[in-house]
N, C-alpha and C positions, 0 to 999 in steps of 0.2 A: 682620812682622805691623800691618795698617793699622789707625791711629785711627780713632773716628767721623767720618763724614763725608767719610773720603779716597777718593780715586777715584785708580784707576792705569791706562796702559794700555801696552803693549810695544812696543817696536823690534825685529823681530827679525833677527839676522844670516845672512849668504849665503855658500856654498860656489859656487865656479866648478869646474863641472863638465865639466874638459879648458878649457884657454884656447893660442888659438892668436894668435899675434902677427905680423897680416901684413905690418904695416912700418912706416915713422915718416910724419907726415905733415911738410907745411911749417912747420908753426906749434908743431911739437916734440909733437903727442902721439902717439900710436900706435893704426893700425888695427887692430883685434882681431876674434875671430870667440869668444866663448865662450854657454857654458850658465848660468846663473847660475840659485842654487835656493835657496829658503829654508830656514832652518833653522828648531828653535825654540830654541837659544841666545839670549837677550835682554835689551837692556837694557832699564830700567824707568825711567816716568817716573809720581810720584807728587804727584800734585797735591791739599794741604792746604785747607781754608779757613780764611781767619785773618777774612776782615773787612777787616781793611786793605789797604795799595794793593798789586800783584803785585810777585811778589820770584822769580826764576830762582837757581835753586843747583844751577849745572853742576859737571863734572866736576872736581875739584880738582887732575887733570894736565894741564886747558887754561888756558892765559891767555886772560882776559876778550876779549882781542881777536882771538884767533883762531878762537874757540869758532863753529861756525857756528849752532847752534842759538841760542843767544845771538842771534844775528846776526837770522835767521830772525825769530824772537820779535819783535824790538825793531820791525822789518818789518811788522806787526799793523796793518792801518788803527785798528782798536778796540783798540788796547793800552793807553789811558790810562784804562780802563773795566773795564781785568782788575783783579781782588783774588785775594790770597790766594801760596799758595807752591809754585813747582813746582822739584819737585828731579829732579833726573835720579840713577840709579842704574847704575853704570855693572857688566856682568858679562861684556859681550863684550870680550877684550882687546886693547888698542889697537894697531894698524900691525902685526895679524896676517891681512891680506887680508880677513878677514872681514866688513868693510862698516859697522862701529858708527857710525862718525860717519854719514857716510853715511844710515844705518838712521834714528838719532838726528833728522838734516836734516829725512825724508820725514816725520817724524811730529810734528818741532816744524812741516813747512807745513801740514799737515792741521787744528794746532791754531789755527797763525795764521792759515787764510783758509780756514774752515768754509763757505764761501758759495761757493765757486769749484766748480767741475766737474771732474772725475777728470783730462777732458782737458788742462784748462789746468793742474792740478797737476802734471802729467806736465812737459808745457812749462817751467813757473816751476821745476819740480826741476830742470833742465839746468843751469841756473846757475849751479845750486851745486855739479854737482860728476858727472862722468860715471856714478856708479855709485845718484845719487838717485832717476831715476826709475825702477829698476826698483824700489824701496824703496815707491815709492807704491803699486804695483803689488802687488808679492807674488809667492807663487808660484814657476812657472819662466818663465824665459825665454830666447828666443836672442839676445844682445846682439851689433850687429853696430858696424861704423865706430868711434867712440869708448867705444863702450859704452854709449852714449844711446841707439841706435835699434834696437827691442823688437819681440821677435815672442814672445805668450804662447803657451806650447805646455802641455800636457796634466801634469800631477804625481803624481807616484806617490808612495807612502808608502816610502822608504827609510831606512835604520838608518847612520849616520856615525858613526864615533869622530876626533872632531877633538882633535888634539896642536899646542899651540902651545910651542915649546921659549922656556925663558928669553931672551933674547938681542935688544940692540936692535941694528938696522940703521939708521945716519946717515942725515937727512934721512928717512926713511921717513916 
């Protein structure tokens, strides 16, 4: 439940509707061809006005030095004028291939750089990860190359059942 004055924004998950790994580049990245499709499962960003200095409350599961959202928010050109508390409420399982961290990063880019065009944000997003450009636009897209070359596709309405087994994959 939201308190008076709070605002929320959602960072949606994605599914890969087929994934073809085409080979490995000399830099270690893989060439892929995949269809990415945004789904309704989402993390929530909740901003609460406090009148005090800005504070970001990220996921307890991430150390501050590896929290990509924190890194992006810290890079905002006007961050010193921000106030209130921004809290990330994780609902997308971590390390499940659903793009939760990338989706959160894309939403953080929109918040940190609201004056940037969509094209500029997509270009900037590629610096933070292969899935981040997709999440700037969302919808459904064919992703090729390292996953950052996108061609928007017409979206349909689909139903999916997503099962995430309770296992941990080292270094994922």
